[in-house]
C-alpha positions in Angstrom: 6.3 25.0 -83.6 7.2 27.0 -86.7 10.7 25.5 -86.7 9.4 22.0 -86.3 6.9 22.5 -89.1 9.7 23.8 -91.3 11.8 20.8 -90.5 9.0 18.4 -91.4 8.3 20.2 -94.6 12.0 20.0 -95.5 12.1 16.3 -94.8 8.9 15.8 -96.9 10.4 17.8 -99.8 13.7 16.1 -99.6 11.9 12.7 -99.6 9.8 13.7 -102.6 12.9 14.8 -104.5 14.6 11.5 -103.8 11.5 9.6 -105.0 11.4 11.6 -108.2 15.1 11.1 -108.8 14.7 7.4 -108.1 11.8 7.2 -110.6 13.8 9.1 -113.2 16.7 6.7 -112.7 14.4 3.7 -113.2 13.0 5.3 -116.4 16.5 6.0 -117.7 17.6 2.4 -117.0 14.5 1.1 -118.9 15.2 3.4 -121.8 18.8 2.3 -122.0 17.8 -1.4 -121.9 15.2 -0.8 -124.7 17.4 1.4 -126.8 20.2 -1.1 -127.3 22.5 1.5 -128.8 21.6 0.6 -132.3 23.1 3.8 -133.7 26.6 2.7 -132.7 26.7 -0.1 -135.2 29.2 0.5 -138.1 30.4 -1.4 -141.1 28.7 -3.6 -143.7 25.6 -5.3 -142.2 22.1 -6.6 -143.0 19.1 -4.7 -141.7 16.0 -6.5 -140.5 12.5 -4.9 -140.8 9.6 -6.7 -139.1 6.1 -6.6 -140.6 4.0 -8.4 -137.9 0.3 -8.2 -137.6 -2.6 -6.8 -139.6 -1.5 -4.4 -142.3 -2.9 -1.0 -141.8 -3.3 -1.4 -138.0 -0.6 1.1 -137.1 -0.8 0.7 -133.3 -0.5 -3.1 -132.9 0.0 -4.3 -136.5 1.9 -3.3 -139.6 2.2 0.4 -140.0 2.7 0.9 -143.8 4.2 4.4 -143.4 6.8 3.1 -140.9 7.8 0.2 -143.1 8.2 2.5 -146.1 10.3 5.0 -144.1 12.6 2.2 -142.8 13.1 0.9 -146.4 14.0 4.4 -147.6 16.3 4.9 -144.6 18.3 1.7 -145.2 18.3 2.3 -148.9 20.3 5.5 -148.4 22.6 3.9 -145.7 25.9 2.8 -147.4 26.7 0.5 -144.6 23.4 -1.4 -145.0 24.2 -3.9 -147.8 21.0 -5.9 -147.8 17.6 -5.9 -146.1 15.6 -8.8 -144.7 11.8 -8.2 -144.5 10.5 -10.5 -141.8 6.8 -11.1 -142.5 4.2 -12.5 -140.1 0.9 -11.2 -141.3 -2.6 -12.3 -142.5 -2.8 -9.3 -144.7 -5.0 -6.3 -144.2 -5.8 -3.0 -145.9 -5.1 -2.6 -149.7 -3.4 0.8 -149.9 -0.7 0.2 -147.2 0.0 -3.2 -148.8 0.6 -1.6 -152.1 2.7 1.2 -150.6 5.0 -1.4 -149.1 5.1 -3.4 -152.3 6.0 -0.3 -154.3 8.8 0.7 -151.9 10.3 -2.8 -151.9 10.5 -2.6 -155.7 12.2 0.8 -155.5 14.6 -0.1 -152.7 15.7 -3.4 -154.3 17.1 -1.4 -157.2 19.8 -0.3 -154.7 19.8 -3.0 -152.0 19.2 -6.7 -152.1 15.9 -7.5 -150.3 15.1 -11.0 -149.0 11.8 -11.9 -147.4 11.7 -14.3 -144.4 8.2 -15.6 -143.8 7.3 -16.6 -140.3 4.1 -18.4 -139.2 1.9 -16.5 -141.7 2.4 -14.4 -144.8 -1.0 -14.6 -146.5 -3.0 -12.3 -148.8 -1.5 -8.8 -148.1 1.3 -10.5 -146.2 2.2 -12.2 -149.5 1.6 -9.1 -151.5 4.3 -7.1 -149.7 6.7 -10.1 -150.1 6.2 -10.7 -153.8 8.6 -8.0 -155.0 11.6 -9.2 -153.0 14.8 -10.6 -154.7 14.3 -13.9 -152.8 11.6 -15.3 -150.5 12.2 -17.8 -147.7 9.5 -19.7 -145.9 9.3 -22.6 -143.4 7.7 -25.8 -144.7 4.8 -25.2 -142.4 4.4 -21.4 -143.1 0.9 -20.5 -144.3 1.1 -18.3 -147.3 -0.7 -17.5 -150.6 -4.4 -16.5 -150.2 -4.0 -14.4 -153.3 -7.3 -12.7 -153.6 -9.6 -9.8 -152.5 -12.4 -9.8 -149.9 -15.1 -7.2 -149.6 -16.7 -7.4 -146.1 -20.1 -6.0 -145.4 -22.3 -6.2 -142.3 -26.1 -5.8 -142.2 -27.4 -4.8 -138.8 -31.0 -4.1 -139.9 -32.3 -7.0 -137.9 -30.8 -5.6 -134.7 -32.3 -2.2 -135.3 -35.7 -3.8 -135.8 -35.3 -5.8 -132.6 -34.5 -2.6 -130.7 -37.3 -0.7 -132.5 -34.8 1.8 -133.9 -35.6 3.5 -137.2 -32.9 4.7 -139.6 -33.3 7.2 -142.5 -30.8 7.8 -145.2 -30.8 10.9 -147.4 -28.3 10.7 -150.3 -27.2 12.3 -153.5 -25.7 9.7 -155.9 -27.0 6.3 -156.7 -24.3 4.3 -155.0 -23.5 6.6 -152.1 -24.9 4.2 -149.5 -23.9 1.0 -151.3 -22.2 -0.4 -148.2 -24.7 0.9 -145.7 -25.0 -1.5 -142.7 -28.6 -0.7 -142.4 -29.9 -2.5 -145.4 -29.0 -5.5 -147.6 -26.8 -5.0 -150.7 -28.9 -4.6 -153.8 -28.1 -6.3 -157.0 -26.9 -3.0 -158.5 -24.6 -2.5 -155.5 -23.4 -6.0 -155.7 -22.4 -5.6 -159.4 -20.6 -2.3 -158.6 -18.7 -3.7 -155.6 -17.8 -6.9 -157.6 -16.3 -4.7 -160.3 -14.1 -2.9 -157.8 -13.1 -6.2 -156.3 -12.2 -7.6 -159.7 -10.1 -4.5 -160.5 -8.1 -4.8 -157.3 -7.8 -8.5 -157.7 -6.3 -7.9 -161.2 -3.8 -5.5 -159.6 -2.9 -8.1 -157.0 -2.3 -10.8 -159.7 -0.2 -8.5 -161.8 1.9 -7.5 -158.8 2.6 -11.1 -158.0 3.3 -11.9 -161.6 5.7 -9.0 -161.9 7.5 -9.7 -158.6 7.8 -13.4 -159.3 8.6 -13.2 -163.0 5.5 -15.2 -164.0 2.8 -14.7 -166.6 -0.4 -13.2 -165.3 -2.3 -16.3 -166.6 -0.1 -18.7 -164.5 -0.7 -16.6 -161.4 -4.4 -16.6 -161.9 -4.4 -20.4 -161.9 -3.2 -20.4 -158.3 -4.7 -17.1 -157.1 -8.0 -18.4 -156.0 -7.7 -17.3 -152.4 -6.2 -20.6 -151.4 -3.8 -21.0 -148.5 -0.6 -22.9 -149.2 2.1 -24.3 -146.9 5.6 -23.1 -147.5 6.5 -26.4 -149.0 3.6 -26.3 -151.5 4.3 -22.6 -152.2 7.8 -23.5 -153.2 6.5 -26.0 -155.7 4.3 -23.3 -157.1 7.2 -20.9 -157.3 5.6 -18.5 -154.9 8.6 -18.8 -152.6 12.2 -19.6 -153.5 13.7 -21.6 -150.6 12.7 -23.3 -147.4 14.3 -22.0 -144.3 14.2 -19.6 -141.4 15.3 -16.1 -140.6 19.0 -17.0 -140.3 18.9 -18.6 -143.7 17.4 -15.5 -145.1 20.0 -13.3 -143.5 22.8 -15.5 -144.9 21.2 -15.3 -148.3 20.9 -11.6 -148.2 24.5 -11.2 -147.1 25.7 -13.4 -150.0 23.5 -11.7 -152.6 25.0 -8.4 -151.5 28.5 -9.8 -152.4 29.7 -9.9 -148.8 32.0 -12.6 -147.3 32.2 -14.3 -143.9 29.6 -14.2 -141.2 26.8 -11.7 -141.7 26.7 -8.7 -139.4 23.1 -7.7 -138.5 21.8 -4.3 -137.8 19.8 -4.4 -134.5 16.1 -4.3 -135.2 14.7 -0.9 -134.6 12.1 -0.4 -131.9 8.6 0.0 -133.2 8.0 3.2 -131.3 10.0 5.5 -129.1 9.7 4.8 -125.4 7.9 7.5 -123.5 7.1 8.0 -119.8 3.4 7.6 -120.3 4.0 4.0 -121.6 5.6 3.1 -118.3 2.9 4.8 -116.3 0.2 3.1 -118.4 1.8 -0.3 -117.8 1.9 0.3 -114.1 -1.7 1.3 -113.7 -3.3 -1.0 -116.4 -1.2 -4.1 -115.8 1.1 -6.0 -118.1 -1.6 -8.4 -119.4 -3.8 -5.7 -120.7 -0.9 -3.8 -122.3 0.3 -7.0 -124.0 -3.0 -8.0 -125.5 -5.0 -4.8 -126.1 -5.7 -4.3 -129.8 -3.9 -7.5 -131.1 -7.2 -8.7 -132.7 -8.1 -5.3 -134.0 -7.8 -4.5 -137.7 -9.8 -3.5 -140.7 -13.3 -5.0 -140.4 -15.1 -3.6 -143.4 -14.4 -2.6 -146.9 -12.0 -4.1 -149.5 -9.1 -6.1 -148.0 -6.1 -8.2 -148.7 -6.9 -10.5 -145.8 -7.2 -14.1 -144.9 -10.1 -13.7 -142.4 -10.2 -17.4 -141.4 -6.7 -17.1 -140.0 -7.3 -14.2 -137.6 -9.6 -13.9 -134.6 
């Protein structure tokens, strides 16, 4: 009996080991397929950085810190002769937009940077594009929306309906200026409008500086309006009409390179880990693909075209 039990246990253990080894092999295969060997590329080439989604939404949108780090990385790589920033964004949070804009300005002192606008490059999406050496957009790209929006939600009615009382104790006149539990007072409105106007002025100046236009000319078209790529070209907000391949070719030429452009494989957004595979297996592909896509900044001051996102 003991011998039989030992044999059964041995078979079970051996089977378990084989299952684990098989699972590890599958994971290794997936990692290899996702990795693409992008570190093996050598020689002059154009790097592509993708900025897709709401700016400031690090999980499923545009992670400002990541974009800045990639710009710095390629700026120091002697083989990277130019950078194409592929933008598909309705905008988002102010500070990450400004971080990316500032780094584009710094990096283009060493490397040519061309923006390729996809479906949408509005508000903050345009902000991060404005400093580039050249901007490409499709005729039907939606861009512009140069402006600032301050979003506030008042849930006082819901609390009353649920018979919930709320009490706020504060030190400082404006400490609860954006409280969702009461309407904005006139004093609050003036204070917030002042902040909005200040940031709007920064936006206008950034566009004027990046596009080589007087601030006054930018203000005439910076009314929060959405423009098609064709109209944006007429207004000098973009330079040329064309797609990603056109932007890559332009970046290659601007960098003084000849022949067909060689492109650096686009880096993965995040490192593949085992938990990602397990999460996909248990939660399903549909949930993994859609979770968080609509999330983003929902209150406070934003460079955002809200009518263009769900």
